[in-house]
N, C-alpha and C positions, 0 to 999 in steps of 0.2 A: 581341205587337205585330208588325204587318205591316211589311215592308221600306219601302214607300212612305210609310206612316204615319210611321216613324221618320225618313225623309229629310225630310219635310215639316214635322214637328213638333219636330225637334231644335232647340235654341237654345244660343247660347253664353251661358254662365253666369258671372256677375261677383260675385254674392254666394252664399257657401257657408256651411252649418251646420258648426259647429266639432265635427264628429264623425268620426272616422276610418272608412274603408271597409275591410272585412274583407279581409286580405291575399290570401285565396283567391278572392274575387270579383275584386280587381285582377288576380291572374294568370289568371283566365279571361277578363277583357276583353281583355287583350293575347294571349292564345293565339287567340281569335277574330279580332283583328285581323290576325294572321300569315297569314291566308288571302288577304291582299292580293296581286294579281299581281305577280310579279317574275321578271325574266329568269334562266335557267338555275337557278332554285330557290335563289337565293344568299341570299335572307332577310337583307338588308343592315342591317335595323334593330337598334338596341340601346337598352335602356331604363335609365336611372339614376333611382331614385325617391327624392326627398327628403321626409321626413316626420318628426313629432315633433321631437327636438332637432335633427335634420339640417337643418330648414327655416331655423333661425337662421344656420347657418354658410352656407347657400345665399343668404339674404337679405343677409348681409354682403358676400359676393362681388358680388352685384348693385349694392349700393350703392356699393362701391368702383369699379366699372365705370362706374356713372352719373357720379361724380365726376371719373374719369379723362377721360370723354368731355365734360365740360363741361356736364352737365346742370343744374348749379347756377349756372352763370356769370350774373353780374349780381346775384345776391342777396348780402346780407350774412351773417356767419356764423350769426346766430341764426335767420334765415329758413331758411337751408340746413340747419341742424341739425334745425329743426322739420319740414321738408319730408321729409328723409331718414328720420327717426324714424317719420314717417306711413306711408313707403313699407315700412320694415321691419315695422310693425305690420299692414299690408295683407297683406303676404306670409305673416308667420308665422299669420295668421287662416286661410289657405287650407290645408286638411288635407294635401293631396299636390301635389307639383310632379313630374310625370314628364318628365324631360329625354330627349328622343328624339335619337339620334345615330347616325352611320354611319362606317365607313371610307372614306377617300377612295381611289378607284381612279385609278391614274395614267393609265388611258386615259380620255379625256374623254367619250367616247360612252357607256362603261360607267358612268362617274360619274352622267351625267344619267339613265341607265336606274335606277341605284340610288337616286338622289334622288327620282325619280318614284314608285318603289315605296314608299319610305319615306313619302311624302306620302299614298299609298294606304292604307298602314298606319295613319297618323294618323287618316285620316277613318273607317277601320273601327272603331278604337277608340272614337272619339267616338259612332258609331251604337250599338256593343255596350254602351257605358256608359250611354247614354240609355235603352236598352231595359231596363236594370237599375235605372233612376231615379237614375242618377249624372250629374252635370253636368260639362261640360268647357269650358274657354277654351283655344284653340290660340293661344299667343303667340310672336311672332317679334321680341322687343324686340332693339335693337342690341348688347346685351350677349353674345348667342349668337355674335357674330362677334368678340368681344374676346379677343384671344390670352391675356391675363392671366386673364381669367375662365375661359377653357377649360382653362388649366394649373391653376387654382386648384381646379377639380373633378376634377382627376386625369386629363385627357385630354391628348393631344398635339395641338395645333392643325395640325401638319403632317400628321398621320395621320387626324384625325377632322373630321367637319363635324357641328355641331349643326344639326338641322333645325328645332327648335322645343322649347317647353316647354308641357305640358299641365297647366294648373291644374285639379285634380279634386276632387270632393266632392259631397255631397248638396246640392242647390240650396236656399237660403233664399228665393230669389225667382226667377221664371221671367219673362223679358221677353216682351212682346208680340211677335207676329211682324212682321217688316218686309216690305213688298211686293218682290217679284222682278220684274225686267223680263223681257219675252218673249226668248227666245233667237232671234237672227237666224241662220237657217240658209240657206246658198245650196246649192240642189240642182242639181247639173250632170249633166243627163242625155244630153245631146248631146256629140259630139266637141269638144274645145276645143284640141287640140294641132294648130296650124297648122305644117305643115311646108313649108319653102321648096321652090319647084319645082326638080326636078333639072336641071341644066345640062350 
């Protein structure tokens, strides 16, 4: 598959086959992703993969976070329980949840550089996975900012930032493409820096 073809044809996948991707294939996807640009070759990304029985524990932590954040506010207990059970089932039906995180640099400029690199790493992973017939959905649900959730998965919210979770697996359905708007580019060919007259 050519790069441009992969960029244009990749889709965010919401429906997955209940089949695990081979561990070696997963490792290769993230190895390829690590060619993302990053300052000082810091390679700030880390990957924590939840699969098999680990998905249930992950799903329980997600539900606890949703409830803390008032996701079910306004519903009676029966409705809340049904809704939460539906979310749990949805999550455990997804073969792999790759949580992508990074260490927080105390220098804000370096922190932003690291976060940008991690996002490039994630996009590389999506493209590499797509080339291998594996679908990905990059999620940034509110629980990735929840201190209790972060501690629940064994990280320190003061030291770590969660960039997102990649839901991964073989697609059961590939959605049709949605149109993209043209990119508005301002080309500045002439000098635009007007300096005040010397006095």
